[in-house]
N, CA, C and O atoms as a CHARMM CRD file, in Angstrom:
* protein
*
  284
    1    1 MET  N    141.72400 141.99400  98.83100 PROA 1      0.00000
    2    1 MET  CA   142.16800 140.68100  99.25400 PROA 1      0.00000
    3    1 MET  C    143.68400 140.72000  99.45200 PROA 1      0.00000
    4    1 MET  O    144.41000 141.30000  98.64400 PROA 1      0.00000
    5    2 GLU  N    144.14400 140.10600 100.52000 PROA 2      0.00000
    6    2 GLU  CA   145.56800 140.08300 100.82900 PROA 2      0.00000
    7    2 GLU  C    146.31100 139.04700  99.99100 PROA 2      0.00000
    8    2 GLU  O    145.72000 138.10300  99.46800 PROA 2      0.00000
    9    3 LYS  N    147.61800 139.25000  99.88100 PROA 3      0.00000
   10    3 LYS  CA   148.45700 138.31000  99.12700 PROA 3      0.00000
   11    3 LYS  C    148.34500 136.90000  99.68100 PROA 3      0.00000
   12    3 LYS  O    148.25500 135.93300  98.92400 PROA 3      0.00000
   13    4 LYS  N    148.35000 136.78500 101.00500 PROA 4      0.00000
   14    4 LYS  CA   148.29900 135.46000 101.62200 PROA 4      0.00000
   15    4 LYS  C    146.99900 134.73600 101.24800 PROA 4      0.00000
   16    4 LYS  O    147.01500 133.54300 100.94600 PROA 4      0.00000
   17    5 GLU  N    145.89000 135.45300 101.26900 PROA 5      0.00000
   18    5 GLU  CA   144.60300 134.84800 100.90300 PROA 5      0.00000
   19    5 GLU  C    144.61000 134.40300  99.44300 PROA 5      0.00000
   20    5 GLU  O    144.06700 133.34800  99.11700 PROA 5      0.00000
   21    6 ARG  N    145.21300 135.18800  98.56900 PROA 6      0.00000
   22    6 ARG  CA   145.31500 134.79400  97.15800 PROA 6      0.00000
   23    6 ARG  C    146.13400 133.52400  97.00100 PROA 6      0.00000
   24    6 ARG  O    145.75800 132.62200  96.25300 PROA 6      0.00000
   25    7 ARG  N    147.26600 133.45600  97.71600 PROA 7      0.00000
   26    7 ARG  CA   148.09800 132.24700  97.64700 PROA 7      0.00000
   27    7 ARG  C    147.34800 131.03200  98.17000 PROA 7      0.00000
   28    7 ARG  O    147.43900 129.94900  97.59200 PROA 7      0.00000
   29    8 LEU  N    146.60500 131.20400  99.26100 PROA 8      0.00000
   30    8 LEU  CA   145.81500 130.09900  99.82000 PROA 8      0.00000
   31    8 LEU  C    144.76200 129.60800  98.82500 PROA 8      0.00000
   32    8 LEU  O    144.59900 128.40300  98.63000 PROA 8      0.00000
   33    9 ARG  N    144.06200 130.53100  98.21000 PROA 9      0.00000
   34    9 ARG  CA   143.01800 130.15400  97.24900 PROA 9      0.00000
   35    9 ARG  C    143.60000 129.44500  96.03600 PROA 9      0.00000
   36    9 ARG  O    143.04900 128.44900  95.56800 PROA 9      0.00000
   37   10 LEU  N    144.71300 129.95800  95.53000 PROA 10     0.00000
   38   10 LEU  CA   145.36800 129.32100  94.39700 PROA 10     0.00000
   39   10 LEU  C    145.83000 127.91800  94.77800 PROA 10     0.00000
   40   10 LEU  O    145.61000 126.96500  94.03100 PROA 10     0.00000
   41   11 GLY  N    146.46400 127.79300  95.92500 PROA 11     0.00000
   42   11 GLY  CA   146.93300 126.48900  96.38600 PROA 11     0.00000
   43   11 GLY  C    145.81100 125.48400  96.54300 PROA 11     0.00000
   44   11 GLY  O    145.94800 124.32400  96.15500 PROA 11     0.00000
   45   12 ARG  N    144.69900 125.92900  97.11300 PROA 12     0.00000
   46   12 ARG  CA   143.54100 125.04000  97.26900 PROA 12     0.00000
   47   12 ARG  C    143.01700 124.58700  95.91900 PROA 12     0.00000
   48   12 ARG  O    142.66500 123.42000  95.74300 PROA 12     0.00000
   49   13 ASN  N    142.96600 125.49700  94.97500 PROA 13     0.00000
   50   13 ASN  CA   142.48400 125.14700  93.63300 PROA 13     0.00000
   51   13 ASN  C    143.40700 124.12700  92.96300 PROA 13     0.00000
   52   13 ASN  O    142.94300 123.17100  92.34300 PROA 13     0.00000
   53   14 ILE  N    144.69800 124.33800  93.09400 PROA 14     0.00000
   54   14 ILE  CA   145.65800 123.40200  92.50500 PROA 14     0.00000
   55   14 ILE  C    145.50800 122.03000  93.15600 PROA 14     0.00000
   56   14 ILE  O    145.46100 121.01100  92.46700 PROA 14     0.00000
   57   15 LYS  N    145.43500 122.01000  94.47100 PROA 15     0.00000
   58   15 LYS  CA   145.30300 120.73600  95.18900 PROA 15     0.00000
   59   15 LYS  C    144.02200 120.01100  94.79600 PROA 15     0.00000
   60   15 LYS  O    144.03700 118.80400  94.55400 PROA 15     0.00000
   61   16 ALA  N    142.92500 120.74000  94.73400 PROA 16     0.00000
   62   16 ALA  CA   141.64800 120.12000  94.36900 PROA 16     0.00000
   63   16 ALA  C    141.70700 119.52900  92.96500 PROA 16     0.00000
   64   16 ALA  O    141.22400 118.42000  92.73400 PROA 16     0.00000
   65   17 ARG  N    142.29500 120.26400  92.03200 PROA 17     0.00000
   66   17 ARG  CA   142.41300 119.75800  90.65300 PROA 17     0.00000
   67   17 ARG  C    143.34700 118.55100  90.59100 PROA 17     0.00000
   68   17 ARG  O    143.08900 117.60400  89.84900 PROA 17     0.00000
   69   18 ARG  N    144.42900 118.58100  91.36700 PROA 18     0.00000
   70   18 ARG  CA   145.36900 117.46200  91.39700 PROA 18     0.00000
   71   18 ARG  C    144.68000 116.20700  91.91900 PROA 18     0.00000
   72   18 ARG  O    144.80800 115.13400  91.32900 PROA 18     0.00000
   73   19 ILE  N    143.96200 116.33700  93.00700 PROA 19     0.00000
   74   19 ILE  CA   143.25900 115.19600  93.59400 PROA 19     0.00000
   75   19 ILE  C    142.17800 114.69700  92.65000 PROA 19     0.00000
   76   19 ILE  O    142.01400 113.49100  92.46400 PROA 19     0.00000
   77   20 GLU  N    141.44900 115.62000  92.06000 PROA 20     0.00000
   78   20 GLU  CA   140.40400 115.26500  91.09000 PROA 20     0.00000
   79   20 GLU  C    140.98300 114.46700  89.92300 PROA 20     0.00000
   80   20 GLU  O    140.33300 113.56900  89.38700 PROA 20     0.00000
   81   21 ALA  N    142.21500 114.80700  89.53700 PROA 21     0.00000
   82   21 ALA  CA   142.87600 114.10800  88.42800 PROA 21     0.00000
   83   21 ALA  C    143.47400 112.77300  88.87100 PROA 21     0.00000
   84   21 ALA  O    143.94100 111.99400  88.04000 PROA 21     0.00000
   85   22 GLY  N    143.46000 112.50700  90.18000 PROA 22     0.00000
   86   22 GLY  CA   143.94600 111.22900  90.67800 PROA 22     0.00000
   87   22 GLY  C    145.44600 111.13700  90.87400 PROA 22     0.00000
   88   22 GLY  O    146.00200 110.03900  90.89200 PROA 22     0.00000
   89   23 HSD  N    146.10600 112.27300  91.02200 PROA 23     0.00000
   90   23 HSD  CA   147.56300 112.28600  91.19300 PROA 23     0.00000
   91   23 HSD  C    147.93500 112.45200  92.66000 PROA 23     0.00000
   92   23 HSD  O    147.36300 113.28600  93.36200 PROA 23     0.00000
   93   24 SER  N    148.88800 111.65900  93.11800 PROA 24     0.00000
   94   24 SER  CA   149.45200 111.88700  94.44100 PROA 24     0.00000
   95   24 SER  C    150.34000 113.12500  94.36300 PROA 24     0.00000
   96   24 SER  O    150.69600 113.57800  93.27500 PROA 24     0.00000
   97   25 MET  N    150.68700 113.66000  95.51300 PROA 25     0.00000
   98   25 MET  CA   151.54500 114.83700  95.51600 PROA 25     0.00000
   99   25 MET  C    152.91400 114.51500  94.91300 PROA 25     0.00000
  100   25 MET  O    153.43700 115.29900  94.12100 PROA 25     0.00000
  101   26 ARG  N    153.49000 113.38500  95.27500 PROA 26     0.00000
  102   26 ARG  CA   154.80200 113.01400  94.72900 PROA 26     0.00000
  103   26 ARG  C    154.73800 112.79500  93.21700 PROA 26     0.00000
  104   26 ARG  O    155.61600 113.23700  92.47500 PROA 26     0.00000
  105   27 GLN  N    153.69500 112.11300  92.77800 PROA 27     0.00000
  106   27 GLN  CA   153.52800 111.84400  91.34500 PROA 27     0.00000
  107   27 GLN  C    153.37600 113.15400  90.57200 PROA 27     0.00000
  108   27 GLN  O    154.00600 113.35000  89.53300 PROA 27     0.00000
  109   28 PHE  N    152.54400 114.03200  91.08600 PROA 28     0.00000
  110   28 PHE  CA   152.30800 115.28800  90.38700 PROA 28     0.00000
  111   28 PHE  C    153.53900 116.18100  90.40600 PROA 28     0.00000
  112   28 PHE  O    153.83000 116.85500  89.41800 PROA 28     0.00000
  113   29 ALA  N    154.26700 116.19400  91.52100 PROA 29     0.00000
  114   29 ALA  CA   155.49100 116.98900  91.58800 PROA 29     0.00000
  115   29 ALA  C    156.47800 116.52700  90.51900 PROA 29     0.00000
  116   29 ALA  O    157.13900 117.34600  89.88100 PROA 29     0.00000
  117   30 ALA  N    156.57200 115.22000  90.32900 PROA 30     0.00000
  118   30 ALA  CA   157.45900 114.68900  89.28500 PROA 30     0.00000
  119   30 ALA  C    156.98500 115.11900  87.90200 PROA 30     0.00000
  120   30 ALA  O    157.80100 115.45100  87.04200 PROA 30     0.00000
  121   31 MET  N    155.67900 115.11600  87.68400 PROA 31     0.00000
  122   31 MET  CA   155.12500 115.54400  86.39500 PROA 31     0.00000
  123   31 MET  C    155.46900 117.00400  86.11900 PROA 31     0.00000
  124   31 MET  O    155.79100 117.37600  84.99000 PROA 31     0.00000
  125   32 VAL  N    155.39700 117.82200  87.16100 PROA 32     0.00000
  126   32 VAL  CA   155.62900 119.25800  87.03200 PROA 32     0.00000
  127   32 VAL  C    157.12300 119.57200  86.98200 PROA 32     0.00000
  128   32 VAL  O    157.52700 120.61200  86.46000 PROA 32     0.00000
  129   33 GLY  N    157.94000 118.67000  87.52500 PROA 33     0.00000
  130   33 GLY  CA   159.38100 118.89200  87.53100 PROA 33     0.00000
  131   33 GLY  C    159.85300 119.65700  88.74700 PROA 33     0.00000
  132   33 GLY  O    160.79200 120.44800  88.66700 PROA 33     0.00000
  133   34 THR  N    159.20500 119.42400  89.86800 PROA 34     0.00000
  134   34 THR  CA   159.58700 120.08500  91.10900 PROA 34     0.00000
  135   34 THR  C    159.57300 119.06800  92.23800 PROA 34     0.00000
  136   34 THR  O    159.21400 117.90900  92.03000 PROA 34     0.00000
  137   35 SER  N    159.95700 119.49000  93.41600 PROA 35     0.00000
  138   35 SER  CA   159.93700 118.57500  94.55700 PROA 35     0.00000
  139   35 SER  C    158.54500 118.54000  95.17700 PROA 35     0.00000
  140   35 SER  O    157.76700 119.48400  95.04300 PROA 35     0.00000
  141   36 HSD  N    158.24800 117.44500  95.85300 PROA 36     0.00000
  142   36 HSD  CA   156.94600 117.37600  96.51700 PROA 36     0.00000
  143   36 HSD  C    156.87100 118.38300  97.65800 PROA 36     0.00000
  144   36 HSD  O    155.78200 118.83900  98.00900 PROA 36     0.00000
  145   37 ASN  N    158.02600 118.74000  98.24600 PROA 37     0.00000
  146   37 ASN  CA   158.03600 119.76400  99.30300 PROA 37     0.00000
  147   37 ASN  C    157.61100 121.12300  98.75800 PROA 37     0.00000
  148   37 ASN  O    156.82800 121.83500  99.38600 PROA 37     0.00000
  149   38 TYR  N    158.13000 121.47600  97.58900 PROA 38     0.00000
  150   38 TYR  CA   157.75400 122.76100  96.98600 PROA 38     0.00000
  151   38 TYR  C    156.28700 122.74600  96.57500 PROA 38     0.00000
  152   38 TYR  O    155.58600 123.74200  96.75200 PROA 38     0.00000
  153   39 LEU  N    155.82200 121.64000  96.03500 PROA 39     0.00000
  154   39 LEU  CA   154.41000 121.54000  95.67000 PROA 39     0.00000
  155   39 LEU  C    153.53700 121.69000  96.90700 PROA 39     0.00000
  156   39 LEU  O    152.50400 122.35600  96.85400 PROA 39     0.00000
  157   40 TRP  N    153.93600 121.08000  98.01800 PROA 40     0.00000
  158   40 TRP  CA   153.19500 121.21200  99.27200 PROA 40     0.00000
  159   40 TRP  C    153.14300 122.67800  99.70200 PROA 40     0.00000
  160   40 TRP  O    152.10000 123.15700 100.14700 PROA 40     0.00000
  161   41 GLU  N    154.26300 123.39000  99.57000 PROA 41     0.00000
  162   41 GLU  CA   154.29100 124.80800  99.92600 PROA 41     0.00000
  163   41 GLU  C    153.34700 125.62200  99.04600 PROA 41     0.00000
  164   41 GLU  O    152.69700 126.55100  99.52600 PROA 41     0.00000
  165   42 ILE  N    153.26900 125.27700  97.76800 PROA 42     0.00000
  166   42 ILE  CA   152.34500 125.95800  96.86100 PROA 42     0.00000
  167   42 ILE  C    150.90400 125.67100  97.27900 PROA 42     0.00000
  168   42 ILE  O    150.09500 126.58900  97.41000 PROA 42     0.00000
  169   43 GLU  N    150.59200 124.39400  97.48800 PROA 43     0.00000
  170   43 GLU  CA   149.22200 124.00400  97.80700 PROA 43     0.00000
  171   43 GLU  C    148.74400 124.54200  99.15100 PROA 43     0.00000
  172   43 GLU  O    147.54100 124.69900  99.36000 PROA 43     0.00000
  173   44 THR  N    149.66800 124.82500 100.06100 PROA 44     0.00000
  174   44 THR  CA   149.28100 125.37000 101.36400 PROA 44     0.00000
  175   44 THR  C    149.41000 126.88600 101.42300 PROA 44     0.00000
  176   44 THR  O    149.18600 127.48400 102.47500 PROA 44     0.00000
  177   45 GLY  N    149.76900 127.51500 100.30500 PROA 45     0.00000
  178   45 GLY  CA   149.83700 128.96700 100.24000 PROA 45     0.00000
  179   45 GLY  C    151.03700 129.57500 100.93300 PROA 45     0.00000
  180   45 GLY  O    151.04300 130.77200 101.21900 PROA 45     0.00000
  181   46 ARG  N    152.05100 128.77900 101.20800 PROA 46     0.00000
  182   46 ARG  CA   153.22100 129.27900 101.91700 PROA 46     0.00000
  183   46 ARG  C    154.18300 130.05300 101.02200 PROA 46     0.00000
  184   46 ARG  O    154.97400 130.85500 101.51800 PROA 46     0.00000
  185   47 VAL  N    154.12700 129.82400  99.71500 PROA 47     0.00000
  186   47 VAL  CA   155.03700 130.50500  98.78800 PROA 47     0.00000
  187   47 VAL  C    154.25300 131.10300  97.62400 PROA 47     0.00000
  188   47 VAL  O    153.15600 130.65600  97.29100 PROA 47     0.00000
  189   48 SER  N    154.84000 132.10900  97.02900 PROA 48     0.00000
  190   48 SER  CA   154.28500 132.65900  95.79500 PROA 48     0.00000
  191   48 SER  C    154.67700 131.74900  94.63800 PROA 48     0.00000
  192   48 SER  O    155.72600 131.10400  94.66900 PROA 48     0.00000
  193   49 VAL  N    153.84900 131.70400  93.64800 PROA 49     0.00000
  194   49 VAL  CA   154.10000 130.83800  92.49700 PROA 49     0.00000
  195   49 VAL  C    154.48100 131.70700  91.30800 PROA 49     0.00000
  196   49 VAL  O    153.76900 132.64800  90.95700 PROA 49     0.00000
  197   50 GLY  N    155.60300 131.38200  90.69800 PROA 50     0.00000
  198   50 GLY  CA   156.01400 132.09200  89.50100 PROA 50     0.00000
  199   50 GLY  C    155.13400 131.71600  88.31500 PROA 50     0.00000
  200   50 GLY  O    154.51700 130.65100  88.29600 PROA 50     0.00000
  201   51 PHE  N    155.08700 132.58700  87.34900 PROA 51     0.00000
  202   51 PHE  CA   154.22500 132.36700  86.18500 PROA 51     0.00000
  203   51 PHE  C    154.60100 131.09800  85.43000 PROA 51     0.00000
  204   51 PHE  O    153.72000 130.35000  85.00900 PROA 51     0.00000
  205   52 ASP  N    155.88800 130.84700  85.25400 PROA 52     0.00000
  206   52 ASP  CA   156.31800 129.67500  84.49200 PROA 52     0.00000
  207   52 ASP  C    155.86300 128.37900  85.14500 PROA 52     0.00000
  208   52 ASP  O    155.34200 127.49600  84.46400 PROA 52     0.00000
  209   53 ILE  N    156.05400 128.25200  86.46400 PROA 53     0.00000
  210   53 ILE  CA   155.63800 127.02500  87.14000 PROA 53     0.00000
  211   53 ILE  C    154.11500 126.91900  87.15800 PROA 53     0.00000
  212   53 ILE  O    153.57000 125.81900  87.07400 PROA 53     0.00000
  213   54 LEU  N    153.43000 128.04700  87.26600 PROA 54     0.00000
  214   54 LEU  CA   151.96600 128.02900  87.21900 PROA 54     0.00000
  215   54 LEU  C    151.48200 127.50900  85.86400 PROA 54     0.00000
  216   54 LEU  O    150.50900 126.75800  85.80100 PROA 54     0.00000
  217   55 CYS  N    152.14400 127.89900  84.80100 PROA 55     0.00000
  218   55 CYS  CA   151.79200 127.39800  83.46900 PROA 55     0.00000
  219   55 CYS  C    152.04500 125.89500  83.35500 PROA 55     0.00000
  220   55 CYS  O    151.23800 125.17600  82.76500 PROA 55     0.00000
  221   56 VAL  N    153.14700 125.42100  83.91000 PROA 56     0.00000
  222   56 VAL  CA   153.45300 123.98900  83.87400 PROA 56     0.00000
  223   56 VAL  C    152.40400 123.21300  84.67800 PROA 56     0.00000
  224   56 VAL  O    151.95100 122.15100  84.25200 PROA 56     0.00000
  225   57 ILE  N    152.02700 123.74500  85.83400 PROA 57     0.00000
  226   57 ILE  CA   151.00000 123.09200  86.65600 PROA 57     0.00000
  227   57 ILE  C    149.69300 123.01000  85.88400 PROA 57     0.00000
  228   57 ILE  O    149.06700 121.95200  85.82800 PROA 57     0.00000
  229   58 ALA  N    149.27900 124.12100  85.29100 PROA 58     0.00000
  230   58 ALA  CA   148.03100 124.13400  84.52900 PROA 58     0.00000
  231   58 ALA  C    148.08900 123.14900  83.36300 PROA 58     0.00000
  232   58 ALA  O    147.14200 122.39600  83.14000 PROA 58     0.00000
  233   59 ASP  N    149.18200 123.15200  82.63000 PROA 59     0.00000
  234   59 ASP  CA   149.33800 122.22400  81.50700 PROA 59     0.00000
  235   59 ASP  C    149.27200 120.77500  81.97600 PROA 59     0.00000
  236   59 ASP  O    148.64000 119.93800  81.33100 PROA 59     0.00000
  237   60 SER  N    149.92400 120.48100  83.09800 PROA 60     0.00000
  238   60 SER  CA   149.93700 119.11700  83.62800 PROA 60     0.00000
  239   60 SER  C    148.55500 118.66700  84.08200 PROA 60     0.00000
  240   60 SER  O    148.24400 117.47700  84.06200 PROA 60     0.00000
  241   61 LEU  N    147.73100 119.62300  84.49100 PROA 61     0.00000
  242   61 LEU  CA   146.36500 119.31600  84.90800 PROA 61     0.00000
  243   61 LEU  C    145.38100 119.34800  83.74200 PROA 61     0.00000
  244   61 LEU  O    144.22900 118.93700  83.88100 PROA 61     0.00000
  245   62 GLY  N    145.84100 119.83600  82.60200 PROA 62     0.00000
  246   62 GLY  CA   144.96400 119.93000  81.43900 PROA 62     0.00000
  247   62 GLY  C    143.93500 121.04400  81.55600 PROA 62     0.00000
  248   62 GLY  O    142.82800 120.94100  81.02700 PROA 62     0.00000
  249   63 VAL  N    144.31600 122.11900  82.26100 PROA 63     0.00000
  250   63 VAL  CA   143.41300 123.26000  82.42700 PROA 63     0.00000
  251   63 VAL  C    144.14800 124.53500  82.02200 PROA 63     0.00000
  252   63 VAL  O    145.35600 124.52000  81.78500 PROA 63     0.00000
  253   64 ARG  N    143.41700 125.61300  81.94900 PROA 64     0.00000
  254   64 ARG  CA   144.01800 126.91800  81.68700 PROA 64     0.00000
  255   64 ARG  C    144.42500 127.55100  83.01100 PROA 64     0.00000
  256   64 ARG  O    143.84600 127.24400  84.05300 PROA 64     0.00000
  257   65 VAL  N    145.40900 128.42300  82.97500 PROA 65     0.00000
  258   65 VAL  CA   145.84600 129.11400  84.18600 PROA 65     0.00000
  259   65 VAL  C    144.65200 129.81800  84.84100 PROA 65     0.00000
  260   65 VAL  O    144.50900 129.78200  86.06300 PROA 65     0.00000
  261   66 ARG  N    143.82100 130.44100  84.06000 PROA 66     0.00000
  262   66 ARG  CA   142.69100 131.16100  84.62100 PROA 66     0.00000
  263   66 ARG  C    141.69200 130.25400  85.32800 PROA 66     0.00000
  264   66 ARG  O    140.88900 130.71900  86.13700 PROA 66     0.00000
  265   67 ASP  N    141.74000 128.95500  85.02100 PROA 67     0.00000
  266   67 ASP  CA   140.88200 128.01600  85.73800 PROA 67     0.00000
  267   67 ASP  C    141.37100 127.78900  87.16400 PROA 67     0.00000
  268   67 ASP  O    140.60100 127.35100  88.01800 PROA 67     0.00000
  269   68 LEU  N    142.61400 128.07700  87.42400 PROA 68     0.00000
  270   68 LEU  CA   143.18800 127.91000  88.75900 PROA 68     0.00000
  271   68 LEU  C    143.09200 129.17300  89.59700 PROA 68     0.00000
  272   68 LEU  O    143.16000 129.12300  90.82500 PROA 68     0.00000
  273   69 VAL  N    142.93200 130.30600  88.92400 PROA 69     0.00000
  274   69 VAL  CA   142.91000 131.60500  89.60600 PROA 69     0.00000
  275   69 VAL  C    141.46300 132.07600  89.65900 PROA 69     0.00000
  276   69 VAL  O    140.85800 132.36900  88.62700 PROA 69     0.00000
  277   70 ASP  N    140.91100 132.14600  90.87400 PROA 70     0.00000
  278   70 ASP  CA   139.49500 132.53200  90.99400 PROA 70     0.00000
  279   70 ASP  C    139.32900 133.84700  91.74000 PROA 70     0.00000
  280   70 ASP  O    138.33800 134.04800  92.44200 PROA 70     0.00000
  281   71 PHE  N    140.29000 134.73200  91.58800 PROA 71     0.00000
  282   71 PHE  CA   140.21100 136.02300  92.26400 PROA 71     0.00000
  283   71 PHE  C    140.58200 137.11600  91.32000 PROA 71     0.00000
  284   71 PHE  O    140.57800 138.28700  91.69900 PROA 71     0.00000
């Protein structure tokens, strides 16, 4: 699997969990401590996600990091 496909899958998982939790992108970005633009880039697979921000995202969603990574 290519890096881009991994980023896309991770982003989709994050977005699905965010929507499932009822958070808007702006609201969730504030919870995570980042901009909504950066969150959009993560959710669309345009950028790689560092481990620290991935942990904050998982914590904010109330899930484990491994629940977001399905590859």
